[in-house]
N, C-alpha and C positions, 0 to 999 in steps of 0.2 A: 504494500500500500504506500505509494510514493507519488509525489508531484514534482515536476521539474520546472525550474525557472528558466528564463531566457538566457541567463548567465551561467547555467549549468548547476545551480544550487539544487540540492535534493532535500525535500522535506517529507516526513511521513504524513500520510492522510489517515483519517479515521471516520467512523460513522457506523451505520447499520446496513448490513448487506441486504439488498432487496432481491438479489438473484445470485446464485452460485451453482453453476453447471460445469463440472470439470470434464476435460477431454479424456478420451480413452482409445482403445483399439490396439491392434498389433504394434508392438514396439514402443508403446507410450505408457508411462506410469506417472500417476499424479499422487503425491503424498500431501495430505492436508486434512484439516478437520474444521470445515466451515459449512454453513447452511444459510438459506434465506431466513433473515430475521436475526442473524448473529450480530451482536454489537461489539465492536472492537474494544479492547481494554488497553488503557495507557500504560499499564504495568509491564506489558510484553512488547517484544520488538515487532516490526512491521511485516514480518514474513507471514503470508497467507497460505502459500502452497509451493511445492516444488514440482516442476514438470520435467520429467526425464525421458529423453528420446533415444532410442536405440535402433540401429539398422544392421541386419546381417551382412550387408555389403561392406567392403573394405574402404568405400569412398566416404569421406567426411561429408560431402555434399548431400548424400542420401540421408544421413542422420540429421543434417541441418534442415532439409526440406520436410522431413517427418515432424521434427520438433516445431518448426515454424507453423506448419499446418495445425498442430495441436494447440498452439497459442492462439491461432485465429478462431479456434472452436471453443476457447475458454470464455464462458459468459459470466462476468462478474459485474454487478450493478450495486450502486449505493455508496461505493468508495472509489477513489482514484487508484489505479494500479500502474505498475511499470511494464505492463505487457507491450505497449507500443515501443518502449525503449528496448526491450529484449528482442522484439522483432527487428528493430533497426540494427542491433548488434549482429543478429544471425544473418541479415542480408548484406552486411558490410563485406566488400571483397577481401579485405585483409583478414577478416575472421575466417571466411571460407577458404582462404589460402594458407591458413595456419600461421599467419604473421601477427600473432598476438604476443603481448608482453605485459609486464607488471603495470605500466602506466598507459596501457592502450586506451582505456576508457577516458582518462584525463586528457590525453592528447587528441582524442577524436570526439570529445563531448559535443562540439558544435554540430557534428554530423549525426549524432545519436539522439539528441534531444527530440522528443515527440513534438511535431508541429502540425498545423492543419493538413499539410500535404504528406505528413508522415505519421498518421495515426494508425490505430489498430486495424489490421485487415480482419474483417469479421466474416465468419462462416456460420452464422446462426441468425435466427429471426429475432429482431428487436421487438419487445413488447412494451406497451405503455406501463409507466410506473404503477405498481400496485402496492398499496400500503400494507404493512405487515399486520398492524392492529386493525380491528374492524373499522371500515371507512364511515359507516353511518350508525353511530351508537343509538340514535333515536329510532331508526328503522329496526335495528336489532332488538331493542326493547319492545317495540310494537309487535314484532314477530313472536318474541317470547311470551307476550301477553295473550296472543291468539293461539299459541301452541304450534304455529307453523314452523317447519324446519326448512331453513334456507329461503330462497326466493320463491314467491308465488307468482308464476307467469302462466300465460295461455299456452298450453302445450300444443294447441292446434296451429299456432302461428310459427312457421319455421324461422322467422327472424326475431322472435320474442327474446331469445337468449342474448342475441347481439344488441338489441335495443336496451335490454336491462344492463348489459355490460357498459354501454355508453353512458347510461344514466349514472351508474356507480362512479365511473371515472370522472364524469363531469362534476360530480359533487365533491370529489377529493381535492384538497388544496394542491396547487401546482408547486413545483420546486421553487419558482420565483417567489410565490407567496410565502412558502415556508421560510425561505431565506430572509425575506423582509420581516417576517414575524420574529425571527431569531436574531435580527441585526441589532447592533448596539449603537447608541448615540455617542458620536465621537466629539461632540461639542462640549467644551469644558469651561471652567471659570476664567474670567478675564480674557475671553477670546482665544483661549488655548484650544488645541486640537489633540485628541487622544492618539497615542500610538497603538494600533490594534494588534492583538496577538495573531501572528501569521499561522499558527497551528493551535490545536487543542493540546494542552499539556499542563504540567505542574511547574509552578514557579520555584526555582532553586535559589535564586539570589536576586536582590534588588541593589543596584550599584550606584544609585543616586538618591538624593533627599529633596524634599520640597524646598524650593527656593534656590536650588543649585543652578548655575549656568552650565549649559551643555553645548557642545559643538556637534556638527554633523558627523556621523559615524562613531560618536562616543557610545560606549557600552552602557545600556540602561538596565536590562533585565536578562537573566539567563533562565530558559525554560527547558524542561525535559519532557520528551515524548517518545514513546517506543524505544526506551533505553538510549536515546540520543539527546545530546545537549545542543541547544540552539541559542545563539546570542542575538538579542534584539537590540539594534543600534538606532540612535537618533537619525531622523531623516532631514533635520534642519537645525540651525542654530536657535537657541532660545533659552527660556527659563522654565524650570519644572514648577508647575502650579499645583499639581495634585498627583498623588500616587494612588491608583485605584485597586491595587491588589496587595496581597501579603505573601510572604514566603510560605510555601507548603500548600497554597491553594491550587486547585485544578481549574484552569480557565478555558473556556470554550474559544474556538477560533473566532476572531473578529472583535472580541471584547477589548475595550481600551485598557491598556496597562499603565501608561504614564501620560498625563496631559502636559503638553509643552506649549508655552506661549512664544510664538516666533518673535525674536528680538535680536538686536545687535549685542554681542557679548564680547568680553575682553579677549584679546589675542591669546592664543595658546603659547605658553612659554616653550621654547625649544627644549626638547627632552635631552638629557645628558646622553651623549653618545657612548655606548658601552664599547670599550676596547676589547676586542676578541683576540686572544693569543692563538695564532694558527698552529702553534706547536703543542697546545694543551690537549691532553688525552683524557677523556672522561674515565671515571673509575671503572665502569662496567666494560668499556672497550679495552682498558688496560688489563683487566682480568682476562678477557678473551685472548688478547695477544699473549699473555703469560701462558695460558693453557696451550696455545698453538706452539709456543717456544719449545715445549717438551719434544716435539717431533723433529726439530731441525738438527741436521748433522752437526752444525757448529756448537750446539749445546749438548752433544753426546760424544765428547772426545774419546772416552774409553771404548765405546762401541765402534767408533770409526777406526781407532788404533787396532782393534782386533781384525777388522777387515783389511787394513793395510798390511798387517803381518803376513797375510796370505796373498798379497798383491791383488786383492779383490776390491771392487767398488761397492759403494752403499746402494741400497735399493733406490733411494731418491736420486742418486747420480745417474743410475741407469734410465730412470723415467725421464729425467731432465735431458738426457742425451737422445732418447727416442722421440720425444715430443718437441714440436716447434716452440721457440722461446715464448714464455708467458701465456701459453695456451692450456696448460694442464689444470683442470678443475677437480680437486680431490673430493671423494665422497667419504663421509664419516671419519674425518681426521682426528676428532676428539675422542674417539672410542679407545678403550683399553681392555685388557683381559678381564673376563668375568670371574675373577678370583677374590671376591669381596670377603669371603669368610676367612681367608688366610692372610690378607694384606690390606693395609689402609690405602686410601685414595692417592696419597702422595707417592707411595711406592709403585702403585700401578701406573700412574701417569709417567713416572720417571723410567720405569723398566719395561713397560709394555705399550709404548705409544702406538696408536692405530690398531691395537691388537695384533701387531705383527703383519698386517696386510695393508698395503697402499694401493688404492684403486681410484679410477676417475676417468674423465673424458678430456681428450686433447686432440690436437691435429698433428699429423705426420705428413711430411712432404708437401707442406703448404705452398712451397715455391713452384710446385708442379700442378697441384689441384686447387680448386676453390675451397672455401671454408666448409661447405657442405660435404663435399666428396673426400675431404682429407681427415674427417673425424675418425678417431680410433679410441677404443676403450683399452686402457692399460691397467694391468693387475700385476702386482709384484709382492711375493712373500719377502719379508724382511728377516734375513738370517741373523741379524744382530739382536732380534727380539725372540728370546726363547727358541733359538735355533730354527726360526722360520716355520715353527709348527702351526697347525691349523686350530684356531680358536673359534668359539661360538660366534662372536661378533664378526670375525673375519668371514665366516660362512654367510652370515646375514648380509654383509656388504656385498659379497660376491653374487649372491642370489639377485640382489637389486641390479647389479651391473649386467649380469647375463640376461635378465628380463629386458633391459634396455637394448642390449645387442639384438635380441630376438625381435623386439618391436620395431626398431629403426634400421635393422639390417646393417649393423656396424661391425667392422673388423675388430678382433680382439687379439691383444698381445699379452701373453702370460709369461712372467718370470717365475719359474717354479722352484728355485732353490729352497730346500727346507726338509724338515724331518717327519712330515706326516702328521697324523692326529696327535693332539696334545692331551695327555692324561692329567687328571688332577686339576680340574677347573676349566675345562673347555666347554662346558654346557652353557647354553644361552637360550632363554625362553623368548617367545614372541613378544611378551610384555616388556622386555628390556631388562629383566632381572635374571639372575642365575648365579652360579658360582659355587659350587661346592665340589666335591669330588666327582669322579666319573668322567666318562667320555661321551660326547654328543653322538648319538647313534641315529638320530632322526633328521639329520641334515638333508636338505634337498639340493645342495650345491652340485653334487655329481650328476644328478638328473638334469638340472637346468643347463649345466655345462655341456653334457653330451648331446642335448637336443639342438645345440647350435651347429653340430657337425653336418656339413653339406649345405648349411644355410648362410653362413658368413665365413670369411677367412679367419682361421684360428692359427695363430703363430705362437709356438712355444720356444722359449729361450731358457736354457739352464746353465748353471755354473756351479762349481763346487759340488756339494752333496745334495742329492734329490732322492728321497725315499718315500715309500708308502703312499699316502693319499696325495702328496704332491706329484708323485710319479703317475698316479692314476689320471690326474688332470692333464699332465704333460702328454700322456699317451694318446689323448683324444685329438691332439692338434693336427692340422693338415701338414705342417712342416715342423720338424724339431731341429733346433739349432743348439749345439752344445759346445762349450769351450774345451780345450785340450785336457784340462785337469779335472773334468767333471766325472762323477759317478752317478749312474741312474739304475735304480733297482726298486722292486716292490717291497722287499724286506730288507731292513737295515741290519747292522751287525748284532744289535741286541736281540732282535727277533730270531736271527739265525742261531745265535748262541742259546736262546731260550728254548729253541726247538731241538736242541741236542745235535746240531749239525756242525759244530766246530766254532772256533774263535777266529774272526777275521777283522782286519782294519777296514774303515769305511772306503778307503781307496782301492781295496781289493774286491769290493762288491760292485759289479757292473761298471768297470772302467771303460774308457773310450776304445781301448784296444780290443774290446769284446763287442761293445754296442754299435760301433760304426760299421764293422764288417758284416754284422748280422742284420743291419738295416733298421735298427731301432732309432738311431740318430741319422737324420737326413744330411745335415751339413755340419762339418766340424770347423769351429772358429778358433782363432788363435787365442783370443781373450774376450772379455765382456765388451770392450769397445768394438772389436771386430764383429761380434755376434749381433750387436745392436745395428751396426751398419748393414749387415746382411738382412736383418729383419726389415729395415726401412726399404731396402732395395726390393725385397720380396713384395712389399705392399705397393710399390710403385708400378 
């Protein structure tokens, strides 16, 4: 229930519904609880109903057409609604083309505001306004006295019912008459004129006193309607002669709030210019930056040193090398391992940033392809976090990434170095809680990942040690690129020893001297830099 001003301002509307007929049919769902005779309540927001349109077609235009038709069949009378506005949104070429963004409505408000030539397209029969309450109390009383039920007409006359209908409607007050009856006198003392309430609502604050000088656009009153606050400002310079309302009162639309006598008033003193320090960082933003700092290589010197000891790069260095500069957008960077029962938040943030899995969207080979065609989803296990093992939150993030790959048909590059499933705290529930002992066995990551096979390019890059679940993901890739010092195997040394099959070092399990000749590894790279370069060339 909304009204739109010419300048794009939106105000809630209110009243009594005289008609409410929701659309339906295949692919249309309407969620709402209204009926003819329902009187809106100022204590609730302005939402009347939700119309949801679905089409089995893969074309957005089909879903738009079905939803637009449903809106044209939605009959609501008695209150103003935003149906014309929604129809204008659906018909906008940028919306149909998927070119929408956060400020789309703000930037296109001039094109979306309902006007006389852009009102609701209606696919229903208009009917004359019918009062919800009995229109003729006297006639009803007369019928009650005679015992007659309903109207007493000549059943032999085929037009009798229509004549009676016209008589009833003629006796009902018109909308204009009702408006005049409910209008308020805006003439006040000393030639002052009242500032009418633009909406029906509750007075939250009164910011002037009688006798005050006010300037045009000065704030007079703040009202609340449908959980939204509205500032009522002066439309002229003058002196406040009378305040007609009090805080807490619920005022109908059009009732005078403040009476202002137009007059010349003193000049407004120039407000002191507040000096804003461009280098100042708000406290909440500072805390956010601090949380993000846990993930940066520059703040993890010990972890980086362990990688350098083996002449290996960090996970973030590999992604930075893969993606074009400043294009990688990380998903879930503030996550950490779900081991709350054994560690405090500070330990988890410091030692398990991103839950050991970095993933997001970036562009690769942007110098060859446009922004749309160069998009790539990059996923990297971080061996510096719990040996690159698979945690519950990491699985949760991967599922999201692979769903996006499936929906938008985006290539995926996976850096798979890591030790497989993480025992002792890898569980993670859908509610965002978890953490105790045990291993997550209900993950859907392996299913969502394998479903991408044959649908999008899947590039696997591995370096160092890759075992168990990490190897299972790597094995699904279309092409596997491994560095010379890599080992790839489904079972690591601990599993082999636990099975009574002997004691081996990690480098003895699935070395490249074995995996390249047997075809497990497609391309052998000299090091990580070379492997990333090969991956980028493959995507080109």
